[in-house]
N, C-alpha and C positions, 0 to 999 in steps of 0.2 A: 579725326576729321569725322568720325562717328561717335565722339567719346560716351552722346547718349545713350544712342543704340546699339553700342558695344556695353553698356550696362545691364541690356535684356536677354535674359537670358526663354521666358515663358511671361506669362501676360501675368505671374503674377507678379515679379518683379519692375511691368510696367503701372499697373496699381500700388507703389507701393512710391510712386512722382507721384508730386507736387502738380497739378492743374497745369499752371504758368510753363512748366516746360511741358505741353504736351506738344505744342507748337514748333519748340525745336527741334524737337521727336522727327516733328512729320517734314518736317525739311529733312532730317535727316536720313530719314527712309527715303523721303522721293531724292534725292540723291543716290541714294547708293540701290536704289532697282535703275536708275537707269543707265548707270555703272554698270554693273551685274548683267542686263543684261544689250545692253549692247553690245555685253565681251562672248555671250552664251545665242539671242537671240529669243525667240519669244515675244507672249502676247504681253503690250507695252501701255499703249495709249491706257484700255482700263483699266487697268493696276494704276496709273498714277491717279486716275482718276477717284479711284478709294480707296486712299491711305487714310485719309480722320477719317475718314468713315469706320474705318476699323478700326485703329485706335481708342474709338469711343465705345467699343462694342467692344474689344473686348477690357476697357477703363470698368465698365459699368458693370458689366455679366463677366460672374466667376465659372469664367472658361476653366480646366471644361467640363466642370458640370453643369453649368448650362451652355446646352445644346447653341450652335452654329452651322445654321449651313446654303449654306453659296450655291448659291444656283448657278450652272455649266461651269463658273472658276477661272472662268476669262478674269476672274479679280481678285483673284485667292493668295497673288506674291507677298502683298502686307504678311497677310493673314502664316502665310507661311515664316514670314523671315524671326518674327513675332511670340512664337510658340515654335523654338529652338530650332530652325533650321537654316539659319542665316547663313552659316558654314559651308550649306549641301548648292546654296542658291548658285555656282562656280560651275553646278553639274548638269545643272538644270536639265531637261527634258532628253541627258546620256544617256546610254545606258550603264547601268548600276549604281542612276544621281536620282535628283527628286521627278517626282512626275510633273506636266502641266500644269493639272489637275487635283483638286483632294483626290483624297485614296487613305482611305481605312486605313492600311497595312500601314499605311510609310505615322500619324501620326491619331496619339487621342483626339487629338484637338480636330481633326476633322471626322467630322460625322455620320457624313455620306459621301460614299464613292459618285462624281459626276462627269460630266463631261460635253452630257447633252444638255441643251437646256430645258427651262418648264418645270423639274422637277421638284423643286426644294420645297415649294409650298404645301407640297402633299407629305414628301420624307419630314418636313417638320409641322405638321399634324399629326403624323403618325405615332412622333416622337414626344407630343402635349400630349396627345395620350394613354400610351403608357408609361409616361410620368405620372400621371393622375390615376391611372388604374394601379400603382406600384406605391405611392401615398410617398416618394422623392422630392415633391417641392422642385422638380429641374422647370429651368425655362430654356422657350427651343423659340429662337427668331429664323425666319428666314429671308435671305437677301439673294434679290429679283430682280433684274435688269426688266427698262421697257421696254425691250429686245423678247424677254424670255416673256411680257407677260402678255402676245399678239397669242401662244400658244394657246391652245383649249382646252388644255392641260391642267394650264393655270384656272383658268377658272370651273372645272371644272372641282379645284380646289377650295376656290374661295366658298362655291359654294354649297362645294362637304362645312367648310369650315366653320363658314358665318352660323350653321347650325347647332354648332357643340359648344359646351365650352369649355373649351381646350387655354391651356394656359399657353396663347403661344403669339409673335408679334410678324407680320409683314413685316418687313420694309422692302419700296422699292426703289431704287436706286432709280433716278431719271435721268439718264445723259440724255436721250433724245437717238442716240445711236443701238445698234444691235452691233451689224461686222457692216452689216451699209445702214445710212442713211434711217428711219425707222417708217415704214408707209400705216393707211390705214385707217380706221377710226378713233379706234383707242390710242394714236399715237397723238390724231386733232384732238382729242379730248383731256389727257394727257396739257398739251398744250394752254387751253382755256383752265384746266386748274391752276398752273402757274404764272398765270398773265391773272387771274384770277387774286391774286396774292395778296392783293395793294386792299383788296377791300376787305381780304379780312382781316386783317393790322389794323383800318379805320373801325370795326365791326369789334374787333377785340375792346381796342380805346373806348369809344363809347358805347356797350356794356358800362363800364368802370366809373362809368360820370352818371350813367343814369341807378349805382348801386343807395345812391340816398333817396327811390325814390322808386318802394319796389313793384306798387300797381305799376306804374311806368314802365319799368322795365320788363318785367310780366310782358306789356300789351307787345314792347318792341322788340321781345323774343320773337315771340308768335310770329312777327312782321315779320322779321327776319325770315324766319325758316322759306315765306312764299318770295322775300327778295333777294334768295340763294338762290332757289331754282331758279328762277328770272334770268339770273348773271351767271353764277357760275356752277359747274352743272357738276359739283364736291357730292353727293349725294350718292354715287355709285358705291364703290365701296360699304357706305352706308345704308344700303339698301342690300348689299350680298351679306350681310349683317355682325360687320367691323367696326372700332371706334374708330376715325378718319380723322385724322390732326399731320396736320401737312399746306404747302409745305414749307421744307426746308429748306434753305441751306448748308448744305454737307459738306464743303468745307472750310465751314464753322467751326471749328471744335468746340470750339463752347455753347455753342445753342445745341451742337447735337445733345451733347452730355447729359448738359440742364435737361433735353426732350426726352431721352433716352432713362434721366434718372425718372423721370414721374410717369414714362409711361409705364417705365416694372411695377411701380407700385400698383397698378388696374388691372383686373381678372378678365374675361373672357379672350377671344378673337380680338389686337388687336394692327390697323394697316401705320405705320406711318412713310409716308411720300417725302423725299428730301431726291435733293437737286444737285445733280453731282455735275463734271465738265469732264470727258475725255481726253483723257493725256496731257489734264491738269499739272502747271507747272516742266512741260518746255512745250516750247512757243509751235515746234514742228512736231509734234505730235497732235497739241490745241488744234491749228491750222487745218492737220491733213489727220483725226484721226483712223480714217477708212486703209489709209498708208501704213501707217504707227498700229492697226493694229493687230496683227500679230507682225514679228519681223527675222532676216539677217541680220547674221553678231554684224555692225555699220560703227558708221564711226561718228556720235554722239555730239563732235562740233559740227558737221558741214551735213550731221542727217544723210540718211538714207538714198542711195544713187547711185546707176543703170541696174543691167534686168539678173537676173535668176541662172541666169538656164546657159549663160554663156553663145550666145546669137540665137540659138533650139526656139522654135516654140515647145511651151509642154501643148502637153492632152486639151489641157483647157484652152487654149489658145487656141487650139486648130477649131474642136467643135463650135467657137466663136463664131470668127470667120464662115464656118462652115454652116451657119445656121442664118447669119448677114448673105450668105450669099445664095443657099436653096429658100430662105424669104421673096427675094429678087426673083425666083421661080415659080413660086406657090403663095397668092394671094391668100391662100389659106393656113400657114400656116401660122402658126403662133408660139408665145415661146413665154414660161414658168418656169420663176423660180420659188424656191422656200425663203424666202429672205436674202437672198444668197448673189444681188446682182456681180460681185467683182470676184467675191469666189469661182461661179460658175462661168465666167469669163464671158459674162451678160451685157456689159459696159455701151459696148460698139452697137450692138445691136439693138439696146433700149434708148441707141441717140440715134438709129437709121431707120428704124421702127417702133419710135415710142407709141403708137394705138393698139400694137401689134403685143406688146411686152407686158406682162402681169407679173409685179412682184406679190405675193400673199401670203407675208409676214412667214416666222416664224410658221407655220400651220402645215409639216407635212403631211396628212391627209386631208384637210382643204383641198392643198394641192389638188392631189392622185382627181379627188370626185372631183373638182373644180373645173380641170383636165378631160373628164369623162364626160360633162357636159357638153363642154364643149365639141368634143367627137360626135354625141349625139344630135348634132346639126350642119351636121357639113366640113368642122373643122380641124386641121391638122394639129394638132397642142404636141406640142416637143416640151416636156419637164427636168432639166438644166439640175439632176439632186446628188448628194453625195451617195455614198454605196449604204450606211450607216443612215443616213435621215429616214433611206425610202422602205426600212425597216420598222417605221413609225407609222410609215401606212401603209403593212402590211394586207392588213382587210380589205384596204380601197381596191391597194391594187386585183388583188384576187375577186371583189366584192363587186370593185363597182367598174374595173378594166376589160379583167380576161373572160367573166361571167359571161360580160354583156357584147367583149371582141371588135372591143372600138377601138382603130387605129392614134393611139398612143405613144410616139416614142420617147423609153426611158435613157437618157443619158448620162449614166449613170459616172460620175467621177468619182476619183480618189478607191480604186478599184485594185484589192491586194494588201502591204503591208502602207500605211503613210508615217514610218517613222518616228519625230520626236514629240508626235502629239499620241503616239500610243495604242495601249486595246481597243478602249473609248471611237477611234476613229479610225479603227481601223475593215477594211472594208472586203471581210476575207467570207463571210455568207451567200451575198449577194444569188450566187452557180445554185449553192444552194438553197437557198432558199423561191432559187427564181424558175427553176429548170420543172416544178412538180405541178407547174400551174400550167392548165391544158390553156392551148391557144397562145403560147410567149412565146417567142420570137427569140432566143443569146445569142451573143455576135461579140466576140470577142480579139480586134485588133492591135497585132501584130507590133504596128510601128504609126509613127503618123499619116502615113499615104492612107494606107487601110483602114485607118480610123475614119480618115474623110468619106470614102467610100462605103462601109460600111450605113455611116452613117448615112449618105443619099438613100445608101439597099435599105434601111431597117425607115425611113420614110416610106419610100414606093409603099411598101407593106402595106395593107387594109387591117392589120390586124397588132393589135396590142406588140413589141418592139420593146427592145433592148442592148443598148449600146454599152457595154462596160470597159472604163480603159482608169489609167492608174497617173496618182499625180505625179507633176516632174515630169519630164522629159522626156521621148524616146533615143531607139539609135540613131537617130539623123538621118532618114530617105527621105529625099526629095519627097516631095507634096503637086501633085498633078492638078493642078485645077478644072478638066476635065472630071466630071461628075459622073463616071459606072460600077451602076450596079453589077455585083458579087451575084453568083449562080447559087440561090440559094439554099439551104443542105448542106457545100462544098466545101471538103478541104482542097487541101492542095498538096501534096509531097516537094517539097524543099530541097533533099537529099539520099539519090539511094547509094544504104551499102547493105550489111546480111546479116544476117541472126538476129538484130536489138534494130525495134524501129519504134521510136521517141518523137508519143508523139505530144504534142505544143501548141498548147492554147494560152491567145495574148500574148502578154511581153515573153516567158517562156520558153522562147522560138528564139534568142538570142542566147542565152546561155546555153541550148538544145546542141546550137550547130555546131559550137565551141565541144561541148561534150562527145558529138559524136565525129567528130575531124579524129581524134583518139578513140570512141570505138569504132570505128568505122558500122556507123549506125544511119539508118534509114531515119530522116526526119520530115514530122507531115506535120504542115500548120493545118493546123481541124478550121480554125476560123471561128464556126460556129457549135455549139455549146446543143444549142436545140432550135432546127434540125438537125440531129446527131448526121455526119456520114455516115451509114453503119453499109455502106456497098465496102466504100472502102479499108471502116477497120477490121469487116469478114478479109478481105483480101491481103489484108498485110498479115491476121493473125495466119493466112495462110502460105505462104513466102516466111514467115518469120519463127524464131524462138522464145523468143518472149517481145512482149509490148510494154512501152515504158505510155502512162500515162504523167504529164504536170503542167500543175495548173495552181497563179497563185488568187490560192485559194484555200475553205476545208478541205481535208479527205471526204471528210464523211460528208456521205452526200450529194460532192462536188460533182466536176464535169470524171475525174474517171475511175467512178461510181456508173456514169450514165452510160459508158465507155464499158462497164466491167459488166452492168444488166442487156445490153447489146449483144454481146459473146455469150452471154447467158439462150436470152433467148434464143440462137444461132444453135445452140447447145456447142461450141465451139468451147475448147478449153486448152488452149493458147497460153503460160502464162501469162498472167499481165501486177507487172509493177505501177503500183500508186505512189508519184509524189506528191506531193505538198505542203499546206498548213498545217501541223499536230491539233493533235484536240486542247489546245492547251492557250490559256490568252498569248500572246508572244508583248510584253513589253519595250516600251517604249527605246530609241535607241535608233541610230544609223542604217536605212533599210539598207545599203547595202551587207549590211554586216546581219543584221536578223537574219538576211536572206541567206546567202551563205551558213550561219546560225541553222536554217534550218534547212540544209540543205539541197538550197532552189540557186544556186549558181555552179557553173561549169564545171567544176574540181565536185564538188557534192552531188549532180547529177553521176556522173562517170563512177565515184563510189561507189556508187548505190550500185547502179545496177549493174556495175560488177563484184558483188558484192551479193545479189541476185544471185546473178551465173555461175557462182563458183555453188552453191547450190543445185540448181539443176537437173536434174536428172541426164546422166550425159547419151 
């Protein structure tokens, strides 16, 4: 079934093939990816769209000597398969198996570790400059999608690269998609470039006809530059200092190879515009590339069906429903997302309140400062953003929102471990990096209903707030439609016990309750990281022998550290055990198993407490 594909162990084998066999290889590779991902889950549509491009790159360039830098990595499966990891695809994104993104430790062909967007041009430029300094004549190629091109960092890199004599190529893989359909002026611009490709063909043919009359040819060339500027705005990348080529068909492997071979011989920064289709070759994915962007296991014949939650609403859905309900009550509310409408739970909000919905593109820094501007003029912005994406806007969070004490609500999705996406997407630092910021309020809902009520609570405040909630579903607590504010900075005792008090933040309440039954411990749902319920903490410290903080976030600087600071400030010496995520990157795998490995399940909590009790003075 995969006769040709099975003969390739590395790109050197690929380069031995006759070009006439490459279309067959592409067919086999597409079939293999479809079969493999349907069994493991993963990113599908983007990988199906990058198959011909990947084959052409490894065919033309002498990898790994030449350097391919994949942006984000959603399109890296063909690359992994052609670089000796075909058998490893059976454990893709599973514990101990292949990562879902390029990873330097995994292969010499993975030149740069990625997971988030818009880093490829900067990294490839650094590699190209290093190659020039060392004199080893390596080519550096950045492959970036049109969605990732919307980020400011990509343009910063283009601006820098265009002024340098670096031997690099930027390939824009333009499929008119990021995860959601692209938005903004750049998307419109690229569409014009594509629509202008017919003119480019006419121009080329017309120039050939005029080659016999050089004076006339030169006159027409000069005239064409004006004509080109009037009708096809193809000078943007040229103005950045790049030699621009394209657009070309990213599924025409012969054109790709011919073009890449020609470009490879040129010097300086070059830019190739390649047009592909997300989901290419699998009709269900072609028709709905958003649904087939990231998939769980599915039947490839019938496609994706049903939900993933077993009937329970996800935290993302809870947020989306609250946003719509809150918007009906308060016309000041505006919803903002950095290019993740579906992933952020804002599809319904866009439909019901299109005038108050803003997709900024993959531009986290802009999204946060945009929200700050809205807040300055009396609006109440809600920024739906993943925990790891907010890291990119940390300066804006501090300087533009918190310093000015503006009422911006950050709905932080994917807090804690995220499972298969691994450390690049794990939201493990947000408590630590937010609680040190003055004016911030940080809420950690323990269940579905608390998530809704805490979002409402945050929205009522006229200060910067953050509500952090995990990926997936909660324990199944019924959601009250009526919205009621939670007392600011107040925790609640959920179980009374003796000697040990478990102070749980967010979803750690559930395993804490289970562990408490075996320990006969007191359990507190802390609710707020900031402001911390100092009075409650001090009271528990006086009435118990051991306090235990439990959080699905990094221990260093996290909620447990806040409790430690509160105890020290009050001069209380009651022992404190801090449980959370260790000072190391946690690799991809099943979230339940990963939490158990970190001691954050009921059994792990119980054992950690018993171990500490055993060494306490009698």
